[in-house]
N, C-alpha and C positions, 0 to 999 in steps of 0.2 A: 106557495109564496112566490114573487116575484121579485126578483133584482135588478135593478136601473143601474147604470152607471153614467152619471153628466159629468161632462168635460164643459166644461166655462173657458170659452178662446176668443175674447173680444180681439177686435183687430188694431187698434189703436194701441201704441206701447213706446213710450219716451225714451226708452234706454237703448232700446234696440227695433228699430222701425220692422213693421210686418214679425214681431218675433214668434209669433205661435205657428206661421210658417217655415221658420227657419230650419235650417239642416241637420240632423247629428247623426252619424253612420249613415248617410243616404236618404233620410227620413224627417219627414218635419217634425215637428215637437207635437202638432196635434195627430199626426197618424201614426206617432207613437205609442201616443195616450189610446188611442182607439185600438192598437193591435194587443196594448200588455192588457185590456179591458178583456177581450176575445179571446186572447189565449189563456187567460186565469182560468175559465171554465166555467165560470160562477156566476157568469153575468148574463141576464135573459135579452138584457135593451141595452144599447149605446146610444146615447143622447149627443150633440155637441150641440152647445150652446153659442152662436155670433151674430156679428154684425156685421161679417164682413164675407162677400160673397165668396173671394177665394178660398177661406177654410172653411165655409158650410161646404162648396164643390170636395174639397179636401176631403173631409169627412165624409161624405156618403160614396166617393170612391173606395175609402179605407174599411166602409162595411156599416158607419153609423146612422143613426137619425140624424138631419141636420134642423133645427131650429131656429127660426130665425128672430135674434134679440132686439126689441126695439132699442132706439137710441139713447134714452134716459137711462137704459141699465146697461150701460157698456160705457158709462163715463169713466174717469180714473176715480170718484168720487162713492160712484154706484156702489151698493152693498151685494155681496156676491150672493148671500141668502135672496135678494131678492130675484137677481139672476135665475137661482137655483128654480122657486117657486115659480117662476113664469114657465121654464121649461117642463116642470113637472105635470103644469097647467094643459100645455098645449100637449104633452105627450097624451096625457089622459083625457083629452077629446078625442081620439081615435083606437085609443088602446086602454084593456082594463089599469085602474091605478095601482103601480106596483107597492109592495110591501116594506120592501127596503131599498135606502140610495147609498151608493156610493160614490163619495166626489173625486173626481181625479183631475189635479192641475195638471196642464199640457207643459207648465213651466216645470215638470219634475221628470226627466226626460230618461232617464235611468232606473225608473220605476221599475221592479223585475212581476212580473205576471204571476209570481208564485208568493209574493207579498199580497195582492188582493187576495187571491184564493185564501191565506192567513187569515189575513182581517175579516174576509167574511166568514169562514168557518169559525174564529173565535166569537163574531158576533153573533152567529145562529147556536152556538153549544151551549149556552147557556140565559134562559129567557129575564135575568135581571139585569143583564148588559144595556144601558141606555144607550149608549156610542164608545167609538172604536176609534184609535188615533194611530196614526203612523207617526213614529217618535224615533228621534234618535239622542244618544248623549249630549248635553251642553256644555258646549267648548267652553264655556266659563259659566263657572258655578253662579244661579241667583244672589245666594249667600253672599258672594266677593261684588257683589252689586250695590249699586246706591240709589238711592230715589233724591232729587235736588228741590228742597224746601226753601221756597224764597231766596236768599242768599249763603245756605247749607246745605252739607250734604245729611243723608241719616241713611243707614244702613240697611237693606230689604231684609235681612234678620237681625242677628242681633250683634252686638258690637264683640263680643266672644267670636264668632263664629269668623270676621275678619282675619284671624290668626289663626283659624285652626286649620289642619291640612285638609286636602282633597279626600282623602281616606276617611277621615273622622266625619262626614258631610255626608245627609241622606243623597244618596245617587238622586241627579236632575236628568231632566230631558226635556227636549224643546219640541214643538212640533215640527213632521217635516215637512208638511206641506203636499206631501204625494197622495193621502190615503184618508180617506175620513168616510166612516159607513154609522149610519143613523136608520132607525125605523123613519118612514116615510111620514106616518102619522104624527110621529114625536117632533120632528122637523115644521111640520107644517103647523102645529101648535105653539110649538117653544120659538119658531123662526131661528132656529141654533143647530148648529152642527154637535155641539157638546150638551149632553143630555145625560144627565149622571143614571146613575153609576159607570164610568169611563174605563174601560181598556183600553190597553193599548198594544203593539206591535213594534219591534225596534227594527230600524232599517238602518242601513250601512250609510257611511259618509256621504258617497257619492250617489245613492238613492235620495239623498236628503238636499243634495244642492240644487236650489230654487234659481231657475235662471232671471234674472232681474236685469244683468250687465254684461256685456260683450266680456268680458273679465270671466263670467259665470259661464255662459256659453261655448268659450273655448276651454273650459275645466271640463265640460261634461264630452267635447268634442273627443278633446284627449284622451278623458277616461273610456272610451268607447272605442278608441283607436285601441289602448293598450288591451284592453279586453279581445280584442280579434285579433290580437298578437300581431 
């Protein structure tokens, strides 16, 4: 069994210029992602997909295989699944096709290597698992939210759920964005990271911070400073 980690790190970013090269704790986001994959001890190959030469160079220095992504797969609207498929195809041109795919987004720079190894172990321990998601408890329960229908609101759950306490509601999670594990063949056939049945590992709130704005970046920088004393 071969396990490949793919790290999608395009150059463009509206919220933070050169976001994937921004540093947290003295390392860029892309370098931190590569390091966490290597340190997990369960990844056989790390691939960074990018349209940016500086990111690709940083990836190679960190020990990853750099795959240049076509510009049409690096736009704001391009599907991440298409970028993953391209990276898998380029990797397989010179290596045996891997069996397991781990997606690690560099915008989760506080991801722990142990979380990666736990997710891969969970995926491998039971042949009936379709995929594994890294999740964190939802800050706002979905049953307390609404869908707008024309000019009115409809509760996502039941009307009764709106007045129930959080303790009475089923536990709800959101995807952390930090870790996804799926079989390569299943991914290629479905073009999706969500392959049923899906199991999960719960990560801490800091691991689940997704760097999208300058405030997010400052939050992870402060968390990294706190962790280092």
